[in-house]
C-alpha positions in Angstrom: 177.4 -87.1 214.0 175.7 -84.4 216.2 178.0 -82.1 218.3 177.0 -79.0 220.2 180.2 -76.9 220.3 180.8 -73.7 221.4 182.8 -71.0 219.0 186.0 -72.3 220.8 186.9 -75.9 221.2 190.0 -75.4 223.2 190.8 -73.0 225.8 194.0 -71.3 226.7 196.4 -72.4 229.5 195.5 -69.1 231.3 192.1 -69.8 231.4 192.9 -73.6 232.5 194.8 -72.0 235.2 192.3 -69.4 236.4 189.6 -72.2 236.8 192.1 -74.1 239.0 192.9 -71.1 240.7 189.2 -70.2 241.4 188.2 -73.6 242.5 191.2 -73.6 245.3 190.2 -69.8 246.5 186.7 -70.7 246.1 186.5 -73.5 248.3 189.0 -72.2 251.0 187.0 -68.9 251.3 183.7 -70.8 251.3 184.8 -73.2 254.1 186.7 -70.6 256.2 183.7 -68.4 256.0 181.3 -71.3 257.1 183.9 -72.0 260.1 184.0 -68.6 261.4 180.2 -68.1 261.2 180.2 -71.5 263.6 182.8 -70.1 265.8 185.8 -71.9 264.8 189.2 -70.4 263.7 189.9 -72.3 260.6 193.7 -71.7 261.3 193.4 -74.4 264.3 191.9 -77.0 262.1 194.1 -80.0 261.0 194.9 -79.8 257.4 193.3 -83.5 257.0 189.9 -81.9 258.0 189.8 -79.6 255.1 190.9 -82.3 252.8 188.1 -84.4 254.2 185.7 -81.5 253.8 186.9 -80.8 250.0 187.0 -84.8 249.3 183.1 -84.2 250.5 182.5 -81.6 248.2 183.8 -82.9 245.2 181.8 -86.1 245.8 178.6 -83.8 246.2 179.6 -82.1 242.7 180.0 -84.9 241.4 176.4 -85.9 241.8 174.9 -82.8 240.9 176.7 -82.6 237.4 175.2 -85.9 237.0 171.5 -84.7 237.5 172.8 -81.7 235.1 173.8 -84.4 232.6 170.1 -86.1 232.6 168.7 -82.9 232.0 171.3 -82.3 229.1 171.0 -85.5 227.5 166.6 -85.3 227.7 166.9 -81.9 225.8 169.8 -82.7 223.2 169.0 -86.6 222.8 165.4 -86.8 223.8 163.9 -88.4 220.8 166.4 -91.5 221.5 165.3 -91.9 225.0 161.8 -93.1 226.4 161.4 -91.2 229.9 158.4 -93.0 230.5 160.6 -96.0 231.7 162.1 -94.0 234.4 165.4 -92.4 235.4 168.5 -93.7 234.1 171.0 -96.0 235.6 174.0 -94.3 237.6 177.2 -95.5 237.9 176.4 -98.9 235.9 179.1 -100.9 235.4 180.4 -103.0 232.5 183.2 -105.3 232.0 185.6 -104.7 229.2 188.9 -106.7 228.4 190.8 -103.2 229.8 189.6 -103.3 233.2 185.7 -102.2 234.7 184.0 -99.3 233.0 181.4 -97.2 235.4 178.9 -95.4 233.3 177.4 -91.9 234.7 174.4 -92.5 233.1 173.0 -95.7 231.4 169.4 -95.4 229.4 168.7 -99.4 229.1 165.8 -98.7 226.9 168.0 -96.2 224.6 171.2 -98.4 224.8 172.8 -95.2 225.6 175.7 -94.6 227.9 176.5 -91.2 228.9 179.9 -90.1 230.5 179.5 -86.5 232.3 182.7 -84.5 232.6 182.4 -81.7 235.0 185.8 -80.0 234.8 188.1 -79.2 231.7 188.9 -82.5 230.0 192.4 -83.4 229.0 193.6 -86.0 226.9 195.6 -87.6 229.9 195.9 -91.4 230.1 192.8 -92.2 232.3 190.6 -90.2 229.8 192.5 -92.3 226.9 191.7 -95.3 228.8 187.9 -94.3 229.2 187.3 -93.6 225.6 189.2 -97.0 224.7 186.4 -99.0 227.4 183.7 -97.0 225.9 184.5 -97.8 222.1 184.9 -101.6 223.2 181.6 -101.7 224.9 179.9 -99.7 221.7 181.3 -102.6 219.4 181.0 -105.6 221.9 178.2 -104.9 224.4 174.7 -105.7 223.0 173.4 -103.4 226.0 174.6 -100.4 224.2 174.3 -99.2 220.8 175.6 -95.3 221.7 178.0 -93.5 223.8 177.7 -89.8 224.4 180.0 -87.5 226.2 178.5 -84.1 228.2 181.7 -81.6 228.6 180.6 -78.9 231.3 183.8 -76.8 230.9 185.5 -78.2 227.5 188.1 -80.3 226.3 191.4 -80.2 224.4 191.5 -80.7 220.7 193.0 -83.9 221.3 190.2 -85.3 223.4 187.9 -84.4 220.7 189.7 -86.0 218.2 190.0 -89.1 220.1 186.1 -88.9 220.9 185.5 -88.3 217.1 187.9 -90.9 215.9 186.1 -93.4 218.1 182.4 -92.1 217.1 181.3 -91.0 220.1 179.0 -88.4 220.4 180.0 -85.3 222.5 178.5 -82.1 223.9 180.3 -79.3 224.8 177.8 -77.3 227.3 180.6 -74.9 228.6 177.8 -73.7 231.4 180.0 -71.2 233.0 181.3 -69.5 230.2 180.2 -65.9 229.6 178.1 -65.4 226.7 179.4 -63.4 223.8 177.8 -60.5 221.9 176.6 -61.8 218.2 
């Protein structure tokens, strides 16, 4: 199994807190600035409007990371993917005994299912459920031979261990981590 890792597999709690804090501050600062430029006082807006805007931002962010996932997949797994057959299927649904699983990217000719994670991944109940579904699909669905996860901001040791235990390839990109000197 090939894993592309950073020098660290996990991040400190302080780093995770900083990521969350930065995301909240950047979102609020960006939208308040845009509203002021449009001549709107942000303090007069209802909280529901800001919540709706944040939800929109998250949906767009997910689509951007799917495109980034396509690029990473073609770079790291290109020899297994026949890109002449067109782009991958997005949000393809698979049925499992544990419920439905929606793959971010699916390459039918390579029989490859790819999960794209844009945030730091913890081994919570939802992630464990996704991994169990992925393992079942890999073992039981003739349309899938391999599953790969792309982690754009890393994952906990428990998540990595669970992926390894279930023979799911993973690629730790950490695109926003500052480069370290050699």
